N, C-alpha and C positions, 0 to 999 in steps of 0.2 A: 454698487449696492442699490437695488431697486426699492420701490415703495409699493406695498400692498395695503389694502384696507380689509380688516377682519371684523366681522360682527358675530359674536357667539360668546359662550361662557369663557371666563378666564382660565378655568381648569383645563379646558381643551386647548386653549391658546398656549399656556405655559408647559403643558406636557407635549406640545407639538402634535397633538392628535387631530391634525387638520392639514390640508394640502393647499398650497397657494395655487393661483391660476396657472402659473408656469409649471408647477409640479403636475397638475392635472393634465395639462397639455402634453407634457413630456411622457407621462404614462400612456396616454392615448396614442402617441406617435412613436413609442419605444425609443425615446431619447434619454440619455443619462442626465440627471439633474441633481445638483448638490446645493443644499440650503445652508447658508452661514448666518447664524443668529447674532444679534448685537451683544456686546459685552455686558454682563450682568443679568442677561435674560436666562430663564430656565429653558434651555434648548435641548436637554438630554431626554430622548424619547424613553429612556429606562427609568425615569423618575416615577415614584409611586404616585398614582393619580389620587388616591385617597388622602395622602399627605398634602398634595397640592390643593385639593379641594378644601381640606380643613384649614390650611393657612389662608387661602383666599377668602373663606367665609369669615375668619377672624378679622382680616383686613377690611372686608366689607362692613362688618359691624362697627369697626372704629370709624370708617368713613361716614357711615350714616349717622353715627353719634355726633360727629363733628359738624355735619351739615344741618341736622334737624334742630328746630327750635319750636317755640310755642305756636308759630305761624306755619311752619313747614314740618310735616310728619312724613318721613320717607320710609318705605317698606323695602326689605331685602328682596333681591331677585334670586332665582333658583340657580345654584351652581352644581354642575355635574360634568361628567366626561363623555356624555352620550348625546346631549342636546344638539340639534341641527345648527349649522353655521352658514354664513354667507361670506364669500371673499371674492375680490377682484383686484385688478392692478391699474390704478390711475397712473402709476409711476411718478417720478419726481417732476417730469415735464407737465403732466396733467395737474398735479398739485400746485406747481409753480404758476400755471396759468390761472388757477383759482385765486391764488394769493394776489397776483397783479390785477386780476379783474375786480377783486374786492376793494383794492386800493383805488382803482379808477372810479368805481361806483360810489365809494364813500367820499371821495374828494371832488367828484364831478369832472375828472379829467378824461381825455379821449382814450378809448380802448385801443391797444395795438392791433395791427393787421396780421402780424406774423409772430411766431415764437420759435426760437432756435432751441433744439432739443437739449443741448448741454449748457445753456445759459443759466445764470444764477439770478433768481428773482430778488435776492438781497441787494443786487447792484442796481435795481430799478429805483430811481430817485423818488418816485411817488411812494413806493413801499418804504423806503428809508425814512421819509418824513413821518409816516404814520406809525411805524413800529416804535418810535420814540415816545409815543403817547402812553401814559400809564393806565388809562381807562380801557375798558373792554370795547372792542370794535366788532370782531366776529371770529369764528373758529380758525380761520386761515391766517389772518393778520396777527392773531394772538398766539399762534403756534400751539394750538390744542392737540394733544397726542392721544387722548382717550375721552370718550363720552359715555357716562354711566347711564343706565336705563331709567331715568326719572323724567317725567314730563315737565317739571319745574325748570325754568330758565335760570341758570346760574353758571358761573365759572370760578375756578379756584386752583390753587397750587397744592399738590399732595404727592405722596410717594406711591409708586407702583408696588404691588406685593413683593417685588424683588428688592425694594429699597431705593430705587432710582427716583429722584424728584422730577415731576413733570407738570405741565399745564394741562388741566382737565376741565371738562364741562359736562353737560347732560345731553342726552339724546333730544330732549325738548328744545334745548338751546341751539343745537345743530340744525334741527328742523326749522326753527325760526330764522336762523341765518340763511339757510338755503331758500326759504320762501322770500326773504327780502331780496336776495340776489336775482331770483327768477322774476320777481315783480319789476325790478329796476332794469333788467336787461332783456328778457325774452317774453315774459308773461305767458308762458307755455302751460298747457294742461298736462296731466299725468301721462296720457297716451303719447303725446309728443316727446316728453322728457325721456320716457323709456325707449323711444325709438332712436335716441341719440347714441346709444351704445354701439350701433352699427354704422355710425357716421364716418366718412372718410376724412382723416385729419391731416394727411400729407398735402402740403400746398404746392410743392414742386416735384414732379415725377423724377427729375434728374438729381434731386437732393432730398433723400428721405429724412434728413435731420431738420428740415424746415417745415413747421406745421402752420396751418391756418389757425390763428389764435382763437377765433370764435368757435370753430369746430372742436379744437382741443379742449377748450374750457367746457363746452357742452358735454363732450364725452366724459370728462372727469366728474362733472356735476352729476351726470346720470348715475355713476357708480356710487357717489355719496348719497344720492337720493334713494337708490335701491337699498343701501345699507340701513338708512333710517327706517324705511318701510319694514325691513326684516327685523330690526332691533325693537321697534314698537310692537310688532306682532308677537315676537318671541320673548320680549323682556330680557334682552341681553345687551352687554356693553358693545361699543364700537371702538376700535383702536387702530392706530397706524402701526404697520409692521415694516421694519427696514433693517 
């Protein structure tokens, strides 16, 4: 099961009225592709979009009501089944590299040189020490699964429209997290960051499952960065899809 990043309305997401990067590539190359959605998610393409939109809007109203107070007044975003979306595939290796990079930057430890494709970042001792902390560190170490389109920085636990509980945050918080990582690691400008999408991540030509850690983390960072740019411009959520 791979990992995709989706930025768009939740109505399009839950009606599966969007195509992952792999699906798009498969269509372009006439290759069969089958998508299996997680348990509990609305993966049936025949679901009525109006019903999904109505349910999502009710969910959004409840979310905003719970997050708003006298100091924070949040406004709903537009939900429909036609608005443009962005998606790409950092996959679990790219995501894992960002988790480990976050842990190293936060703790001041040395960043690894290599990343094995099928390794588990949860086995990393630096990550293990930090995930025990109850305070918020960043989107990757705190396992955020969705970022709602508000510029205010906050994180919280809430349910998806399907009823599954998850760690969530805001697009503003993800942007802040990414800015900190960039400042601490690369201090790159936007043009440079966007160029990382085409970076070569394989470290050893004889073993395609061994990646250059910094190249892999830059590649994944670029995908999250582009998702933030899209979400801010279009006022839509970002979420992990796996």
